N, C-alpha and C positions, 0 to 999 in steps of 0.2 A: 852589360859586362865589359864593354870596351870602355866605356866611362869610368868604371870602378878601376880597371888596371891602368889607365891614364891618372886617375886621382892618386893611386897607391905610390906610383912611380913619382909623382910631382911632389908630395908630402912626406914620403918615405914612412909609410905607416902599415901595420899588418892588416890582414882581412878582418880580424876581430875589432880592431879599433875603428876601421871604417865602418863596419857594421853598427857599433856604437854612436858613431857620429851619423848614420844615416837615420839611426832611431832617434836620435835627439832632435833633428830636423823634423821628422815625421811627427813627435810630441808637439813641437812648437805650432807645426801648421795644424794639427787637429784641433788644438786650444783655439786657434783663430777661427778655424771654420765652425767650431761648435760654440763659438761665443754667445752668451745668452745676453741678449738686448736688455734686460731688466738689470744686468749687473753693471751696466754702463752708466746708470743713474747713481749719484753718490749722494743724493739726499731727496726727499720728497719735493723740494722745491724746483731742483734740476730736473726730475721726472716731469713735473708739472709744466716746466716751459717746453720741454721737448713734446709733450703731449699736446699743447697748444699750438706749436709751430707746425708739427705734422698733420695734425687732423682738423684743428678748429679754424686756424687763421686763413688757409686756402679756401674754405667756405665763406668766411667773412669778406674776404678780399673780391671775390666773384660775384658776390651779390650787395655788395657796398653796404656792409653791415655799420661800418663807421658813419655813414651819412644818416643813420636813422636813430643809432643808438648811442654809444659810447666809442672813442677812438680805439683803433687797434692796441693790443697790448705789447709791452716792451720788456726785456730782461729787468729794467728797473722797477717795474710794477710787482714782479714776483719778489724780488729783493728787499725791497723797501720796508722798513722795520714797522712792526705795529704801532698805529697812530690812535690818540684820544683827542677828539675835537670838542672844544667847550662852546656852547652858544648860550645867549640870553641878552637881556635889554640891557643897556647901560648902566653902571653902577650897582649890579648884582652880584659882583665880586669875582669875576672869571679871572682876571689876571692876578688878583690877590690869592685865589684858590692855587693858581700854577706857583706863585711863589711860597706859599705854605707846602706845598707838595716838593718842591725843590729845596726849600730853606734857604733859598738865597734869590737875588735877583738875575734875572737873564738881560743881555746886552740890549738896551732900548727900552727897557720897562718903564712905564709910567702908571701911576696909580692915583685916581680923584673922584670926585662924585660927578663930575662931567664926562662926557664921553671922551675918555683920554685915549683908549685903544682905538685906532682909525684905521688899521691894518689887519690884514690876516699875516699871523706871525707863526712859522713853523720853527719850534725850538728843540733844538737837536744836540746831539753829542759831538763834541770835537775837543782837540788838545788845546787850542786857542780860543779865547773869547773874541766873538766877531760878528758883524751884521753882512749878511749877504743879500745885495737888492734882488728884487725879483726878476728884471731882465738878465742878471748874470745866474740866476738860479735855475731857470727854465731851459738854459742852454747846458747846463750840467747833466751830462749822461749818468751820473751815479743817483740822481734824484727823478722821482717820477712826475716831475711837474712839466714836462715839455707841452703838453697839450693844453696848458692854461693859457698860452699863447691866444687862443681862439678868443678869450675874453677881452683882449685888447690891451693897449698901453696904459689906459687909465687903471685897469686892474693891476697890472703888473709894478706901477708906481705905488700901489697900496698893498704890496705882497712882499715879502722879506722873509728869511731865515735868520734866526739868533742861535748862533753856535755857543755852547760852553761845555766846561768838563763837569759833569754832575753823574754820579753813579745811578740816579733814577732814570737817566737819559741813556744809559747803555743798553739798548735793545728796545727802547719805546721813545716815539716822538709825540710832543705834545701840541696842539695847534689853538692858538688864541686867535679869537676873531672880533670884528669890531662889534660894539654894542648895537643891539637891534634898536631902532628908533621908535618912538612912541609920540603920540600928538600931532602938533603941527610940524614936527621935525620930518614925520614920513613923506611930507610932500617935496622934501629935498631930494632933488637926484644925486645919486651916489656917481653918476657917470660910468657906471658898468652893471652887468646883471648880477646884482648881490644874490638872489636866491638862486639863479644859476649855479653860482660858484659854490653856494653851500649844497647844491644838491651834487656837483662833482665830487666834492669831498665827503659828503654823506655816503655815496656809494663806495668809498675806497677806505674810509678808516675802519678802526675795529670797534671802537666806542664812541659814542655822542653822549656828552654830559650836559644837560641844560639846567641852568641855574635860575632859581626864581628867589627875589626879595621878599621877606617876609611882610615886608610893609608895601610893597608893589606887587599885586598878584594879577593885575591886569595884563591881558595878553593883547597887544597892538595889531593892527592890521598887518604890519610888515613881519611881525613876529609869528603870526598865524600863517603867512605866506611861507616862511621859514621853516615851521613844523610840517606844513604839507610837503615841503620840498623832501624833508627826510622820509616820507613814507615809503614803504617797501624795504626799510632797515629800522623796522620797530625793535627787533631783538637787540639792536645795539643802544638803545635810548635808555639812559639813566636821569633820573630827575633830582636835582639837590634843591630843597628849601633852605637857603642860606639865611644868616643872622637871625636865627631862630632864639638866639639868648637875649633878644632885645624885647621880647614878648613873655607876658605870664603865662603859666600853665594853662589858663582858660582861655586866653588869647590864641594860644598855640594849637589848641584843638579846634578852634573856629577858623584858624588861618589855614591849617591843613585841609579842613573839609572843603573850604572854598578855593584851595588850590586843585583838589580832585575833581571838583565840579566844573571849573574852568577847563582843566585838562580834558575831561569826559567829552565836552563840546568840540575840542579841535581835532584830537587824536581819533576819535570816532571809532572806537575799538572797545570790544566787550572786556578785554583783559585790563587789569589795573596795573599801571605802570609803577614801578619801582621807584620809591620816593625816600631819598637821604635826608634826615633832619640834622641840622647842626649850625655851628658857626666857625667855618674854615678859614680862621687866620690864628695869628700867632698873640691875639691881645687877650686880656682877661675878660672872663664871662660876665656879662652885666648882670644876667640873672642866672645864678649858680644851682638853682631848684631842679632843673633837669640835667644836671651835670652827667649822671650815669645814662641817661638816654643819648645824649651826645655821643659821650665816648663810645657805646656800643655802636651807633649810626657810623661814627668815623672809622670805626675798625672794620664794620662791614663793607665801606665804601673802598677803603684801602686795599683789603683783600680782593674785592672786584677788580680795581685797577691792575693790581699784582697779577691776576690771572690773565690780563691781556695778552703778554706774549705767550702764555700756554695755548689760547685760543686761536691765536692768529693763524697757524698753519691749517687749521680747520676752517677757519673763516675764507681763506685763499682758495681751500678746494671746493667750498661750498659755492663761492662765487662762479668758479671755474666751471663748475656743474651747471649752474644756472645760466651761463653763457652759452654753453654747449646747447641747451633747450632751446634757447632764444635764437641762436644763429640758425638752428635746424628749422624752427617754424619760419623765420625770416626767408630762408631760401624757398619754402614751398610757396610763399605768398608772392616773391617776387616772380618766381618761375611760372605761376598761374597768371600773373598780369602779362608776362611775355607771350603767354600761348594765347592770350585774349586780344593781342594786338594785330591788327589787319595790315596788308600791304600799305594801303593809303587811310589818310584820315587819323593819323595816330593821335594827333592833339586832341581832337573831338573825343576819340574814344577813351583817353585817359581821363578827361573830364567826368565821362560816364562810369568810367572804373573807381574813380574817386569817391563818387556819391554812392556806389554800390559796396563799398568796402565792408560794412557790416553783413551783409548777405555773403561776401565771398570768404569773410572769416567763418561762418556758420558751414559753408559748403566744404571748406577745407578740414574743418573739425570733424565732419561726417566722413570724408574720404580718406584722411590720414589717420584719425585716431588720436590727434593732438588735442591735449586738453584747452578748455577756454581760458585756463589761466595762463597759458604760455603764449596767448595772442597779446599783441602790444594795444595800448590805448588807442581807440578807434580815431578820436578827434586828433591826438598827435601825429599818428601815422597820416592821415589824410593831409593835414597840414604840410608835412615834410615831403610828401609824394608830390604836392603842388609844383615844388620847385626842382623835382629829380629830373635828370637828364634821361630821356627815353632811350636813347642810344646806349646806355649801360646795361639794359635788362638782359639776362641771360637765362636760356633755358635750363631746366632741372638736369644737374650732374647728379644721376643717382650713385656713382661710384663714391664720390664724396660723401653722400649721406650714409651710404652703406659702412663706409670707413669709419665715419663717425659714431654710428651705433655700436658697431663691434668694439671701438675703444671704449665706450661707455660701459659697456659690458663686460670688459676684459681688463683695461688699464686702470680705470678708477677704483674697481675692488682691491687691485694690488696697491695703489696710491693709499687708499683708507686703511690697508693693513699695517702700513709703514708710518701711518699718522700718530698713532698713540707714543711710538718710541721718539719720534722726532720732536713732537710737542712737549714731551717730558723733557727732553735735553734741552729744549729752547728755554723751559721755563727755569729750569735748575741752573742754567748758565747764567740767566737775569738775575736770579735772585742771589747768587754766589758772586755776580758783579755788582750788585747793591750791597752786599754785605762786607766788601772788601775793605770798605772804609767809611766813617761815618759821612752821612750826607743824605738828604731828603727824608721826608717824611714817612716814606716806606721802608727805611731802614729798620730791620726787623730783630736785630741781635737783642733778645729780650732777657737782659740781666740786670735791670732795674724794677723798682717797685711800681712802675707805670706802665708796664706791658712793654712794649718797645718804645756856616752863617758867613754870616757875611763878615770880613775883618772889620774891625772898629779899631780906634787909637787906643794903645795900650795905656791901662791907668798909670799914672807916675808914681802912686803912693802904695806902699803894702797894706795888708788888710789888717786892721786892729780886732786882735782875737779876743779883747776884753770884751768888747761890746755883744759878741756873741755866746760867751762862755756860760752866762747865766740860763740862757734859753737852752743850751746845749746839755747844761746839767739836769734841767727839769726834764728831760727825756729819759733819764736813768740810764746812760751808757753802761754797758756789761764791764766786766773784769777787764777786757782787753782795751778799755777805754774808748770804745766805738758805739754806735747806735746802728742797729740795723734798718732795712728798709721799711718794714712796718712802723717803727718807732719815728722815723723821718717822714714818712708820708702825708699825714696830717698836718703837720706845720707847712710843708711846702704846699699841700693844695689849697691852703688858707689865703695864697696868693691869687687863687682863682685862675690862674694860667690854665691852657689846655695841656692834657696829659703829653700830647707830643712834644711841646715845649719844655714840661717838667724832665720828661725822658732826656733830651738833649743836655739839659742842666746837670742830672744826676751822671751822666756819662762823663761830663767835663770835670766834676767834682770829685768823682770816685778815683782818685789818683792811682791807687795801686790795685784797682778792678776787683777788691775782694767782695764787692757787696754790701760794704758797711761803710760809715763816714766816722772819721775821728774828729776832733775839734776842727783842725786846719780845714780839712775837705767839708765840714759842715758849715764854716765860715765862708768858704769859696762859694759853696751852694747857694747860702742867703745872699751873698754879694750879687753872684749872676742872676738870681730872681728879682733883687732891687734894681738892677740895671735893666732887665726887660721891663719893669713896671715904669721905669723912668722913660720908656720909649727907645732905648738903644738895642742894637742888634746884637745877638750873642758872638763872643768871638770865637774863631775855629779852634783855638787851643786855650788852656790856661796860662794867662800872663807869668812870665818867669818871676817877676818882682813878688807875686802872691806867694810863692813858693820859697822866697829868700829867708836867710836866717833871721832878717830882721822881722818879719811876720812871725816866726816862731819865739 
């Protein structure tokens, strides 16, 4: 009452106004006091970060999770765009496939029959074309590559990022890798743990594409080690049988069977891996008999790649759940070892414990009810435990375990409920970014009869319409003097260029975007086809001199 009289005298307001003022203060206070913690999250990724930092990371730090498994996660690990990694022996078309997907070169690209790509190259989006060396890349907090420093300077000299402005890379990162060696080359030391690097990336990327050459199906020892390193990520793996246009129908059937037989021995799983067959580059097919098969396979593959941004959030949530289970199991194991330690003779006791690790795992499985599949590989765990500092062992913190269990039962269902909304937004954003302007084989604005560059020197002479006039008249143009997509499709496909390339040519030639070609547009179309067959790259836009009055 005294405060009320003092406040009224000081600000000269009535009792009713004071009551209204006091009510507004109370409402603001009530909003703060009843603030729902779930409302503090702005997206699924933000919630995942908070859940990890609050419930999972304290458990990992206490029981030294990072010394046995993977490093502790940072915000950049959650924020990193979805990534597609390409693996394969040298000269199987990994770098060419990336160029085909982007429809342009990336900075530092080299293609040849010899092992030209000798680095891990992260191809990402940026406003300016540039190359970022590995040592600079790992200190950039915006990228999740900091922990790669553990592979040493030899690896960092073989790691870089190629940045370029391309709609395909808006929301998607591609990872080009060195060609896997075969034959005598396998005995050459790379200077770093190649298989270890592949495993690190395999655990973090969203899709792994393995390319095989239709003429080289042998799986070398190093490639077998690489495939083995990808185990545990079987759902991410896609297989491409590349350069399939260079064999006949009968040979292709035999090659496909031989590939499946070879993969069956290495993958060692009853499920059949998805294999895409085709020739993923922008040159004419050498054998056009399987054109429809190649086109269907290419469409399926591109849809698969397009779905990566959609499934990225689910993949990250799945990895978080898997990490929670492993961290919980690891805590029980380390706490059990701590309880077994005597006051004296710890070194001798540790050797005994290491030898009895299989029995310890079986005992914990019975006591805690943890499934056998959640326990780590015995040999790898024993090897790591040999070099572990005994003084870092901690007793079981049941409070952290209970908090983690409650989080799994309460927070994760809330995250799963939000995933469908967020992944749909992420997918639509990515598709819209890709469609904003022409660029990349994933460009899906389908207004051409083919379903859905690089700058070159502009030709200095206009198009000679007369040399294309007779062919155009043979197509029986309509009353408007134009041919439709059905009429033009056959003559264009006679070039044996892939549909993706023909689609780009149509988009360039169809100047008024009406889905038809007049004589000038048809001449431009034929000129672009001839240019491509001569080995030139397509221009970004039709040269102005081709549309000049002289051309007409």
